[in-house]
C-alpha positions in Angstrom: 132.4 132.6 99.0 130.5 130.3 100.5 127.7 129.0 100.4 125.1 127.4 102.3 123.4 124.2 101.8 119.8 123.5 101.7 118.7 121.9 104.5 116.8 119.1 105.0 114.1 118.4 106.7 114.6 115.3 108.5 111.5 111.7 107.8 109.2 111.7 110.2 109.8 107.9 112.1 106.3 106.9 110.3 107.4 107.5 107.0 110.8 105.5 108.4 108.4 102.8 109.3 105.9 102.4 106.0 108.8 103.4 103.4 110.7 100.1 105.1 107.4 98.4 104.6 106.6 98.6 101.5 110.0 97.7 101.4 110.4 94.3 103.0 107.2 93.8 100.7 108.6 95.1 97.5 112.1 92.6 98.4 109.8 89.8 99.2 107.7 89.2 96.4 110.4 89.9 93.4 111.9 86.8 95.9 109.3 84.7 95.4 108.2 85.4 92.1 111.5 84.4 91.3 111.4 81.6 93.2 108.3 80.3 91.4 109.5 81.2 87.6 113.5 80.7 88.1 114.4 78.5 90.5 112.0 75.9 91.1 111.0 75.5 87.1 115.4 75.2 86.4 115.5 72.9 89.4 112.2 70.5 89.2 111.5 71.3 92.4 107.5 72.0 93.5 105.9 73.4 96.1 105.4 71.1 99.0 102.9 73.7 100.8 99.5 72.4 99.9 97.5 74.5 97.7 93.9 75.5 98.9 91.2 73.4 96.8 
């Protein structure tokens, strides 16, 4: 007996763009947090970007 798999709706372009942007922002946040809280304290390096006063 052959069973048909349910057809999946193709995601819209807008949905794909939104998911891609969210993934990019999430990745940037994770990399920045890792650098500030793990890598910089281990190497003794300080931020080179001037901090706002």
